[in-house]
C-alpha positions as CSV (number, residue, x, y, z in Angstrom):
1,M,13.4,200.4,152.4
2,N,16.0,202.8,153.8
3,E,18.4,200.8,156.0
4,V,20.3,197.5,155.7
5,A,18.3,194.8,157.4
6,R,19.5,191.3,158.3
7,V,17.0,188.5,157.5
8,A,17.0,184.7,158.1
9,C,15.6,181.6,156.4
10,V,15.2,178.8,159.0
11,Q,15.4,175.4,157.3
12,A,14.3,173.0,160.0
13,E,12.3,169.8,160.4
14,S,8.8,169.9,161.8
15,V,8.0,167.7,164.8
16,V,5.7,165.7,162.6
17,F,2.0,165.8,163.5
18,D,2.8,167.6,166.8
19,R,1.6,171.2,166.7
20,E,2.8,172.1,170.2
21,A,6.2,170.5,169.9
22,T,6.7,172.1,166.5
23,I,5.8,175.6,167.9
24,D,8.3,174.9,170.8
25,K,11.0,174.3,168.2
26,L,10.0,177.3,166.1
27,A,10.2,179.6,169.2
28,A,13.7,178.4,170.0
29,L,14.9,178.8,166.4
30,A,13.3,182.2,166.2
31,G,15.3,183.2,169.2
32,E,18.5,181.9,167.5
33,A,17.7,183.9,164.4
34,A,17.2,187.0,166.5
35,A,20.5,186.4,168.4
36,G,22.2,186.2,165.0
37,G,20.9,189.8,164.2
38,A,17.9,188.9,162.1
39,K,15.0,191.4,162.0
40,L,12.8,189.0,160.1
41,A,12.9,185.2,160.0
42,L,11.0,182.9,157.5
43,F,10.1,179.3,158.2
44,P,9.0,176.7,155.5
45,E,5.6,176.0,154.0
46,T,3.2,174.5,156.5
47,F,6.0,174.1,159.0
48,V,3.3,173.6,161.6
49,P,2.7,170.7,162.0
50,V,4.0,169.1,158.8
51,Y,3.9,169.5,155.0
52,P,1.6,166.8,153.4
53,S,4.3,165.4,151.1
54,N,3.2,163.3,148.2
55,R,5.4,160.6,149.8
56,W,2.5,159.9,152.2
57,A,-0.5,162.1,151.2
58,R,-1.5,159.6,148.5
59,E,-2.9,157.6,151.5
60,L,-5.6,160.3,151.9
61,A,-7.4,158.9,148.9
62,H,-7.7,155.5,150.4
63,G,-11.0,155.2,152.2
64,S,-11.2,155.2,156.0
65,D,-7.4,155.0,156.5
66,G,-7.0,158.2,154.6
67,A,-9.8,159.9,156.5
68,K,-8.0,159.0,159.8
69,L,-4.8,160.5,158.5
70,W,-6.5,163.7,157.4
71,A,-8.3,163.9,160.8
72,R,-4.9,163.6,162.5
73,L,-3.6,166.5,160.5
74,A,-6.7,168.6,161.2
75,Q,-6.5,168.0,164.9
76,E,-2.8,169.2,165.0
77,S,-3.4,172.2,162.7
78,V,-3.4,175.8,163.8
79,T,-6.5,177.8,164.6
80,L,-6.5,181.6,164.7
81,P,-5.8,183.6,166.8
82,N,-2.8,181.6,168.1
83,E,-1.2,183.1,171.1
84,R,1.8,180.7,171.1
85,L,2.9,181.8,167.6
86,A,2.3,185.4,168.6
87,A,4.4,184.9,171.7
88,A,7.2,183.3,169.7
89,A,7.5,186.5,167.7
90,R,7.1,188.7,170.7
91,N,9.7,186.9,172.8
92,A,12.2,186.9,169.9
93,G,11.5,190.5,169.1
94,I,11.5,189.9,165.4
95,W,9.1,189.7,162.4
96,L,8.2,186.1,162.2
97,A,6.9,184.5,159.0
98,V,5.7,180.9,159.2
99,G,3.7,178.5,157.1
100,V,1.0,176.6,158.9
101,N,-1.8,174.2,158.3
102,E,-4.7,176.4,159.4
103,L,-8.0,174.8,160.4
104,E,-11.3,176.8,160.1
105,R,-14.4,174.7,160.8
106,G,-14.0,171.6,158.7
107,T,-11.4,172.9,156.2
108,I,-7.6,173.0,156.3
109,Y,-5.9,175.9,154.5
110,N,-2.2,176.3,153.6
111,S,-1.5,179.7,155.2
112,L,1.4,182.1,155.5
113,L,1.4,184.1,158.7
114,L,3.5,187.2,159.3
115,Y,3.7,188.3,162.9
116,A,5.1,191.7,164.0
117,P,7.6,191.9,166.9
118,D,4.8,192.8,169.3
119,G,3.0,189.6,168.4
120,T,0.4,191.2,166.2
121,L,-0.7,189.1,163.1
122,A,0.2,191.6,160.4
123,L,-0.4,189.5,157.3
124,H,-2.5,186.4,156.7
125,H,-2.4,184.8,153.3
126,R,-4.0,181.5,152.3
127,K,-2.6,179.6,149.3
128,L,-4.9,180.4,146.3
129,V,-4.6,177.0,144.6
130,P,-3.4,173.8,146.2
131,T,-1.1,171.9,143.8
132,N,-1.8,168.4,142.5
133,H,-2.2,166.0,145.5
134,E,-2.5,168.9,147.9
135,R,-6.2,169.3,146.7
136,L,-6.9,166.2,148.8
137,V,-5.8,168.2,151.9
138,W,-6.5,172.0,151.6
139,G,-9.2,174.3,150.6
140,Q,-8.7,177.2,148.2
141,G,-7.6,180.6,149.7
142,D,-8.7,184.1,148.6
143,G,-7.2,187.4,147.8
144,R,-7.1,189.0,151.2
145,G,-3.5,188.2,151.8
146,L,-2.2,189.6,148.4
147,D,-0.7,192.6,150.2
148,V,2.4,193.9,151.8
149,V,3.2,195.3,155.2
150,Q,6.0,197.6,156.4
151,T,8.6,195.6,158.3
152,D,12.1,196.2,159.4
153,A,13.1,194.6,156.1
154,G,11.0,197.0,154.0
155,L,7.6,196.3,152.4
156,T,7.1,192.6,152.8
157,G,4.6,190.1,151.4
158,G,4.6,186.6,149.9
159,L,3.2,183.7,148.0
160,I,3.4,180.0,148.8
161,C,5.2,177.4,146.7
162,W,3.7,177.0,143.2
163,E,1.4,180.0,143.4
164,N,4.6,181.9,142.8
165,L,4.3,180.5,139.3
166,M,1.0,182.5,138.9
167,P,2.0,185.7,137.0
168,L,-1.0,187.8,138.2
169,A,-0.5,186.8,141.8
170,R,3.1,187.9,141.6
171,F,2.1,191.2,140.0
172,A,-0.4,191.9,142.7
173,L,2.6,192.1,145.1
174,Y,4.6,194.1,142.6
175,E,1.8,196.7,142.4
176,R,1.9,197.0,146.2
177,G,5.6,197.8,146.1
178,V,7.0,194.6,147.6
179,E,10.7,194.9,148.5
180,T,11.2,191.7,150.5
181,Y,9.3,188.8,148.8
182,L,8.6,185.7,150.8
183,A,8.4,182.4,149.0
184,P,8.1,179.4,151.4
185,T,7.9,176.1,149.6
186,A,8.1,172.3,149.6
187,D,9.7,172.3,146.1
188,D,13.2,170.9,146.5
189,S,14.0,170.8,142.8
190,E,16.7,172.5,140.8
191,G,13.9,174.0,138.7
192,W,12.6,175.9,141.7
193,Q,15.9,177.6,142.0
194,D,15.5,178.7,138.4
195,S,12.1,180.2,139.3
196,L,13.5,182.0,142.3
197,R,16.2,183.7,140.2
198,H,13.6,184.8,137.7
199,I,11.2,186.1,140.4
200,A,14.0,188.1,142.0
201,R,15.0,189.6,138.6
202,E,11.3,190.3,137.6
203,S,10.3,191.8,141.0
204,R,13.5,193.6,141.5
205,A,13.0,192.6,145.2
206,F,14.9,190.6,147.7
207,V,13.5,187.0,147.7
208,L,13.5,184.6,150.7
209,S,12.6,181.0,150.0
210,C,12.5,178.7,153.0
211,C,12.1,175.1,151.9
212,V,10.8,172.0,153.6
213,F,13.5,169.7,154.9
214,Q,12.2,166.4,156.5
215,S,13.7,163.0,157.0
216,A,11.7,159.9,156.7
217,A,12.9,158.8,160.1
218,S,11.2,161.8,161.7
219,Y,7.7,160.3,160.9
220,P,5.7,158.2,163.3
221,D,5.8,154.5,162.5
222,D,2.1,154.4,161.7
223,V,2.3,156.9,158.8
224,P,3.0,155.0,155.6
225,L,5.8,156.5,153.5
226,A,7.0,155.6,150.0
227,A,9.9,153.1,150.4
228,G,13.5,153.8,149.7
229,D,13.9,157.5,150.5
230,A,15.8,158.7,153.5
231,L,14.6,162.3,153.0
232,V,11.0,163.4,152.3
233,G,12.2,166.9,151.6
234,R,15.8,168.0,150.7
235,G,15.4,171.7,151.5
236,G,17.1,174.2,149.2
237,S,16.4,177.4,151.1
238,A,18.0,180.5,149.7
239,I,18.1,184.3,149.9
240,L,18.4,186.2,146.6
241,A,19.3,189.8,145.7
242,P,17.1,191.9,143.3
243,D,19.5,191.0,140.4
244,G,18.8,187.3,140.8
245,G,22.1,186.5,142.5
246,Y,22.4,184.4,145.7
247,L,23.1,186.2,149.0
248,A,22.9,182.9,150.9
249,G,22.3,179.3,150.1
250,P,20.9,177.2,148.6
251,L,21.1,174.9,151.6
252,W,20.5,171.2,150.9
253,D,20.1,168.0,153.0
254,E,20.4,169.5,156.5
255,E,18.9,171.8,159.0
256,G,20.3,175.3,159.3
257,I,19.7,179.0,159.4
258,L,20.7,181.2,156.5
259,F,21.4,184.9,157.1
260,A,21.8,187.8,154.7
261,D,22.0,191.5,154.9
262,L,19.6,193.3,152.6
263,D,21.1,196.5,151.3
264,P,18.5,198.9,149.9
265,A,21.1,200.4,147.6
266,R,21.0,197.1,145.7
267,L,17.2,197.2,145.4
268,Y,17.2,200.7,144.0
269,A,20.1,200.1,141.6
270,A,18.2,197.1,140.2
271,R,15.1,199.2,139.6
272,Q,16.9,201.9,137.7
273,R,16.4,200.0,134.4
274,F,13.4,197.9,135.3
275,D,10.6,198.5,137.8
276,P,7.7,196.1,137.0
277,A,4.9,198.2,138.5
278,G,6.6,201.6,138.0
279,H,8.4,203.1,135.0
280,Y,8.4,199.7,133.2
281,H,4.7,199.3,133.4
282,R,1.9,200.5,131.1
283,P,-1.3,200.7,133.3
284,D,-3.0,202.5,130.4
285,V,-2.7,199.3,128.4
286,L,-2.5,196.6,131.1
287,S,-4.3,196.4,134.4
288,L,-5.0,193.9,137.2
289,R,-8.1,193.7,139.4
290,V,-7.7,191.8,142.7
291,T,-10.8,190.5,144.4
292,P,-10.0,190.3,148.1
293,N,-12.9,187.9,149.1
294,T,-14.3,185.0,147.2
């Protein structure tokens, strides 16, 4: 990473269970991020077409009604290649990172897609382990996406939500030299902010975490939700420096775009004392083997 790069976290509501309308919204917001000077923009976990919150995904376990709900999600999921997502990156002229429900044959995966400004799909990562109720929704990913690519914001890669709590998955990115670390999530807890600060300090990288914000009112009337909550996801998106300090956010309880300028001098200064896969590593004692395909 050699030059200052502006990045953005786009905290926005999905158009629930509507793939095409959600991609329309994504394309418009990617344009706004680019107009604000961003070279890279990150959207939330499974932004397209919706994150299966535990506020409604419990219905998936209930017989035929749950099967109908899963089928609805599958029919609105993304299949690859996807020209509309590629065009959104190309038209905005930025690196575009977005979480999607990805359908392959009869399985949905929680995927993080990173598109280059020319519309090329540069990185495709599937969440390794769905968390808790998510196992009713998604299949398990593999190691193919545990990598980084050179972007205008340096070497960039990422993990999805709670797989960021998997030490070896994080270290796979550290070994590949990650400089801008993407962590899209649906975790809107204060505890997640603690994890972000730790990951930034541990990785000595810039960390972008774009979080799910969704109101209960945005759901179709025929999708049963837990009663009493106006918000299904509070957000909490943030951009952190390599020392664990906030550059922008966290942003709670509303849509918005966070911007931050990533200065490589801060990255190198943070690594002077600690570089997790460099001078503060003992590969003669400790090693990691990543299996790309399962």
